[in-house]
C-alpha positions in Angstrom: -2.2 9.3 -4.3 -5.3 10.4 -2.1 -8.5 8.3 -1.5 -11.5 9.9 -3.2 -13.0 10.8 0.2 -16.2 11.8 -1.0 -17.3 8.9 -2.8 -18.3 6.7 0.0 -19.5 9.4 2.5 -22.9 8.8 4.0 -25.5 10.7 1.8 -28.9 11.7 2.6 -31.6 9.1 1.4 -34.3 10.9 -0.9 -37.9 11.0 0.7 -39.7 10.4 -2.5 -40.2 7.2 -4.0 -38.6 8.6 -7.2 -35.1 7.1 -8.2 -32.7 9.8 -8.8 -31.4 9.7 -12.5 -27.5 9.5 -13.4 -27.4 13.0 -14.3 -29.1 14.0 -11.0 -26.7 11.7 -9.2 -23.7 13.2 -11.1 -25.1 17.0 -10.3 -25.3 15.8 -6.5 -21.6 14.5 -6.8 -20.5 17.8 -8.4 -22.3 20.1 -5.9 -21.5 17.9 -2.9 -25.0 17.9 -1.7 -25.1 13.9 -1.6 -21.9 13.5 0.2 -21.3 16.3 2.6 -18.8 18.6 0.9 -18.3 20.7 4.0 -16.5 17.7 5.6 -15.0 15.7 2.9 -12.2 17.9 1.9 -11.2 18.2 5.6 -11.1 14.3 6.0 -9.0 14.1 2.6 -6.7 16.9 4.1 -6.4 14.8 7.4 -5.7 11.6 5.5 -3.0 13.4 3.3 -1.4 15.0 6.3 -1.2 11.6 8.1 0.4 10.2 5.2 3.2 12.5 5.0 3.9 12.6 8.6 4.1 8.6 8.8 6.4 8.5 5.7 8.6 11.5 7.3 9.1 9.5 10.5 10.0 6.3 8.3 12.4 8.4 6.2 14.2 9.9 9.4 14.4 6.2 10.9 15.8 4.6 7.7 18.4 7.6 7.2 19.7 7.1 10.8 19.9 3.4 10.1 21.7 3.9 6.9 24.3 5.9 8.5 24.8 3.0 11.1 25.0 0.4 8.6 26.5 2.2 5.7 29.4 -0.3 4.9 27.4 -3.5 5.6 25.2 -5.7 3.7 22.2 -4.1 5.1 23.0 -0.7 3.5 21.7 -1.8 0.2 18.3 -2.8 1.8 17.9 0.4 3.6 18.8 2.4 0.4 15.9 0.5 -1.4 13.7 0.9 1.8 14.4 4.7 1.7 13.4 4.9 -2.3 10.5 3.0 -1.5 9.2 5.3 1.3 10.2 8.7 -0.5 8.4 7.2 -3.7 5.3 6.5 -1.6 5.6 10.2 -0.2 5.6 11.7 -3.4 2.9 9.6 -4.8 0.8 10.7 -1.8 1.5 14.2 -2.1 1.4 15.1 -5.9 -1.9 13.1 -6.8 -3.4 14.0 -3.6 -2.8 17.7 -4.2 -4.4 17.5 -7.8 -7.8 15.6 -6.3 -7.9 18.3 -3.6 -7.5 21.0 -6.0 -10.1 19.8 -8.5 -12.5 19.1 -5.6 -12.3 22.3 -4.1 -12.6 24.2 -7.4 -15.8 22.3 -8.5 -17.8 21.9 -5.4 -19.9 24.7 -6.2 -22.8 24.7 -8.9 -25.0 22.0 -9.7 -26.1 23.0 -13.3 -26.1 20.7 -16.3 -23.1 22.9 -17.8 -21.2 22.3 -14.4 -21.7 18.7 -14.6 -20.1 18.4 -18.0 -17.4 20.8 -17.2 -16.6 18.4 -14.0 -16.7 15.3 -16.0 -14.4 17.0 -18.6 -14.2 15.7 -22.4 -13.4 11.9 -22.4 -11.9 12.5 -25.8 -9.8 15.3 -25.3 -8.6 15.3 -21.5 -7.0 18.3 -20.1 -3.5 18.6 -19.0 -4.1 18.1 -15.3 -6.0 14.9 -16.2 -3.1 13.6 -18.4 -0.6 14.4 -15.6 -2.8 12.8 -12.8 -3.3 9.8 -14.8 0.3 9.4 -15.6 1.0 9.8 -11.7 -1.5 7.2 -11.0 0.4 4.6 -13.1 3.9 5.7 -12.2 3.6 6.0 -8.4 1.4 2.6 -8.7 4.1 0.8 -10.3 7.1 2.0 -8.5 6.5 0.9 -5.1 5.6 -2.7 -6.5 8.7 -2.8 -8.7 10.7 -1.7 -5.6 9.2 -4.3 -3.3 10.2 -7.0 -6.0 13.8 -5.7 -6.3 14.0 -5.7 -2.4 12.9 -9.2 -2.0 15.2 -10.4 -4.9 18.1 -8.5 -3.2 17.2 -10.4 0.1 16.7 -13.6 -1.6 20.2 -13.4 -3.2 21.6 -12.3 0.0 20.4 -15.0 2.0 20.7 -17.9 -0.6 24.0 -16.7 -2.0 25.8 -14.4 0.4 29.2 -14.5 -1.3 27.7 -13.8 -4.8 25.6 -10.8 -3.0 28.7 -9.4 -1.7 30.4 -9.7 -5.0 27.5 -8.3 -7.2 25.6 -5.9 -5.0 27.2 -2.7 -4.5 25.9 0.7 -3.7 26.5 2.1 -7.3 24.8 -0.7 -9.0 21.7 -0.5 -6.6 21.4 3.4 -7.6 21.6 2.1 -11.3 18.9 -0.4 -10.6 16.7 2.4 -8.9 17.0 4.5 -12.1 16.2 1.7 -14.3 13.0 1.0 -12.1 12.0 4.6 -12.1 12.5 4.7 -15.9 10.6 1.8 -16.6 7.6 3.1 -14.7 7.7 6.4 -16.5 7.7 4.6 -19.9 4.6 2.6 -18.9 3.0 5.8 -17.7 4.0 7.8 -20.8 2.4 5.2 -23.2 -0.8 7.2 -23.7 1.3 10.0 -25.1 2.3 7.6 -27.8 -1.3 6.6 -28.7 -1.3 3.4 -26.5 -4.4 3.9 -24.3 -5.8 7.1 -22.8 -6.1 8.8 -19.5 -9.8 10.0 -18.5 -11.6 11.2 -15.6 -13.0 8.5 -13.3 -16.2 8.5 -11.2 -16.8 10.9 -9.3 -14.7 12.6 -11.7 -12.0 13.6 -9.3 -9.3 11.5 -10.3 -7.8 10.1 -13.7 -6.8 6.7 -14.8 -6.8 4.5 -17.6 -10.0 4.4 -19.8 -11.6 1.2 -18.6 -15.0 1.9 -17.8 -16.3 4.4 -20.4 -15.9 3.6 -24.1 -12.8 1.3 -23.6 -11.1 0.8 -27.1 -8.5 -2.0 -27.9 -5.5 0.3 -27.0 -6.9 1.1 -23.8 -7.5 -2.7 -23.1 -3.8 -3.3 -24.0 -2.5 -0.7 -21.9 -4.5 -1.8 -18.8 -3.2 -5.5 -19.6 0.4 -4.2 -19.4 -0.2 -2.2 -16.3 -1.7 -4.8 -14.4 0.4 -7.4 -15.8 3.7 -5.9 -14.6 2.2 -5.0 -11.3 0.8 -8.6 -10.5 4.1 -10.1 -12.1 5.9 -7.8 -9.4 3.8 -9.2 -6.5 4.2 -12.6 -7.7 7.8 -12.3 -7.9 8.3 -10.9 -4.7 6.1 -13.8 -3.0 8.4 -16.1 -4.6 11.7 -14.4 -3.5 10.3 -14.0 0.2 9.3 -17.6 0.4 12.7 -18.8 -0.7 14.4 -16.4 1.8 11.9 -17.5 4.6 12.5 -21.2 4.0 16.4 -20.5 3.8 16.6 -18.8 7.2 14.4 -21.4 8.8 16.6 -24.1 7.6 19.7 -22.3 8.8 18.0 -21.7 12.1 17.5 -25.5 12.6 20.9 -26.6 11.4 22.8 -24.2 13.6 23.5 -25.6 17.2 25.8 -23.1 18.7 26.0 -20.2 16.4 28.9 -17.7 17.2 27.7 -14.0 18.0 28.7 -12.7 14.8 26.8 -15.1 12.7 23.8 -14.8 15.3 23.8 -11.0 14.5 23.9 -11.3 10.9 21.0 -14.0 11.1 18.7 -11.7 13.0 19.4 -8.9 10.6 18.5 -11.2 7.6 15.4 -12.5 9.6 14.3 -8.7 10.4 14.6 -7.6 6.6 12.6 -10.6 5.5 9.9 -9.9 8.1 9.8 -6.2 6.9 9.6 -7.6 3.2 6.7 -10.1 4.1 4.9 -7.4 5.7 5.6 -5.0 2.7 4.6 -7.8 0.4 1.2 -8.6 2.3 0.1 -4.8 2.4 0.9 -4.5 -1.3 -1.2 -7.5 -2.0 -4.2 -6.4 0.0 -4.1 -2.7 -1.1 -3.2 -3.1 -4.7 -4.9 -6.3 -6.0 -8.2 -5.1 -5.9 -7.7 -2.0 -8.2 -5.7 -4.3 -10.6 -8.2 -6.7 -10.7 -11.3 -4.6 -11.2 -9.5 -2.5 -13.9 -8.9 -5.6 -15.9 -12.4 -6.8 -15.4 -13.9 -3.3 -16.2 -11.6 -3.0 -19.4 -12.6 -6.4 -20.7 -16.4 -5.9 -20.1 -16.3 -2.5 -21.7 -14.3 -3.5 -24.3 -16.7 -6.5 -25.2 -19.8 -4.1 -24.9 -21.2 -6.0 -21.7 -20.6 -3.2 -19.2 -23.9 -1.1 -20.1 -26.1 -2.7 -17.2 -23.2 -2.9 -14.6 -21.4 0.2 -15.2 -22.4 2.2 -11.9 -21.1 -1.2 -10.1 -17.9 -1.1 -11.9 -17.5 2.6 -11.2 -18.1 1.9 -7.5 -15.5 -1.0 -7.6 -13.0 1.2 -9.2 -13.3 3.9 -6.6 -13.0 1.2 -3.8 -9.8 -0.1 -5.6 -8.4 3.2 -5.7 -9.1 3.9 -2.2 -7.6 0.8 -0.9 -4.4 1.4 -3.3 -4.2 4.7 -1.3 -3.9 3.1 1.9 -0.9 1.2 0.8 1.2 4.5 0.8 0.1 5.2 4.3 0.7 1.6 5.7 4.3 1.1 4.1 5.9 3.3 6.5 4.2 1.5 9.3 5.2 -1.8 8.3 9.0 -0.8 8.6 8.4 1.4 11.8 6.9 -1.4 13.5 8.7 -4.5 12.3 12.1 -3.4 13.6 14.1 -5.6 16.0 14.1 -2.6 18.7 10.3 -2.7 18.5 9.7 -6.4 18.1 12.0 -6.9 21.4 10.0 -4.3 23.3 6.6 -6.2 22.4 8.1 -9.7 23.3 9.6 -8.2 26.5 6.0 -6.8 27.4 4.4 -9.9 26.5 6.7 -12.0 28.3 6.4 -9.9 31.5 2.6 -10.0 31.5 2.8 -13.9 30.9 5.2 -14.2 33.8 3.2 -12.0 36.1 0.1 -14.0 35.2 2.0 -17.5 35.8 3.5 -16.1 39.1 -0.1 -14.9 40.1 -1.4 -18.2 39.5 1.3 -20.1 41.2 1.0 -17.9 44.3 -2.7 -18.6 44.3 -2.3 -22.4 44.1 0.5 -22.2 47.1 -2.0 -20.1 49.2 -4.7 -22.6 48.7 -2.4 -25.7 49.0 -1.0 -24.1 52.3 -4.4 -23.2 53.6 -5.4 -26.8 53.0 -2.5 -28.2 54.8 -3.0 -25.9 57.8 -6.7 -27.1 58.1 -5.5 -30.7 58.1 -2.8 -30.2 60.6 -5.4 -28.5 63.0 -7.7 -31.3 62.6 -5.2 -33.9 63.4 -4.2 -31.9 66.6 -7.8 -31.9 67.6 
C-alpha cells in the first residue's frame, strides 16, 4: 500500500479572507493546485521504490538463512518471515500502483464534472475501486495474521520444544499459510456478498470500507469484523511474545554453565523473539491508528453525529492509512537490523568506544597523578 502523498503536502494559503468551500477544496485536490502535483507523484514513486528495495533485500537475506537452517527448528520461523515480507512487498506494489495510476490520470482539470468523476459514484464504485479496497483489507490483515502466527509458533517452540518438534513441520506450516491467506481473502470479499461496501476515500485516490460517507449497518458490521480481527491478532501476538520473553529470561537465569549447543539454541530463540517483538511494536504503531479511526468514523457516521466533524475524520483516515503504509517499509528493516550478526557488530562498536573512552580517562588520570607525584618529589628534594 502506498501513502497518499498529496494529502499532507504543503499547500498555498489563500491571500483572501474568504474561506474556500468544500467543492473548491475538492477541485484543488483533483487538479493538484493545493498540494503541488508536480512533486507528489515523484515522492510517491520514491516511497514505492524504497519499499520494494527494502523488501527485496530482506527476502534475499531470508532466502540465504532458510537454506542454511532448512532442517532446523528455525526453518519454520524463516518460512513464516519470508511469507510476511513477500506479502508486504505485494501489498506495497499492487495498491500503490493503483493509487499512482488514478492520481496520474486525474491530475488535470478542475471543473465540477472532473471533481464528480474523480470522486466516483459512492453507490456504484468502479472495478478498480472494488479491487483496491479489497487489496487494502487483504494486505492489511495478512501481515497481522502472519505476525500472530509467528508469535504463536515461537511461543510453542520456547515453552514446549518437544511438542513443537512433533507438531510443527514444513508441510503444516505451508498449510497454515494457505489458511491465513484464505481467511484474509474471505474477509476482503465480504462486500461482494452485500456485507459492507468499498468506496473512494478523501482525497479520492484510494478505496476502503465506507466509514465516513453515508455509513450503513452492513458497513459498520464489516469494519467491526476487520478491525476486530486485526486488533485481536495484535493482542494475541503481544501475549505470545510476552510469554516467550519471560520464559527465555527465566531460562537464562537458571542456567549456570550451559553447554555450547544449548547456548546456540538459546541465542537463536532470543534473536527470533527480539525480531518478533520488533515486528509487533511496528505493527501496533503503524496499524492501530487506522483501525481505531475506522471504528470511530463508522460509529459516528452510522449514528449521524459526523456531519460537523467530517473533514476531521477524513484527515484522520488519511493519516491512519499513511501510517499503515509505513509498516510495509519498516517490517523488512526490523528483520535486517535485529539479526545476531548486526547486533554483535553494534555491540562490538559500542564496546570499543566505551573501552576507548575508559582507557583515555584512565591515562589522563595516570598523567595527572604522575605529574603530582613528580612535583612532590621535586619539592622534597629542594
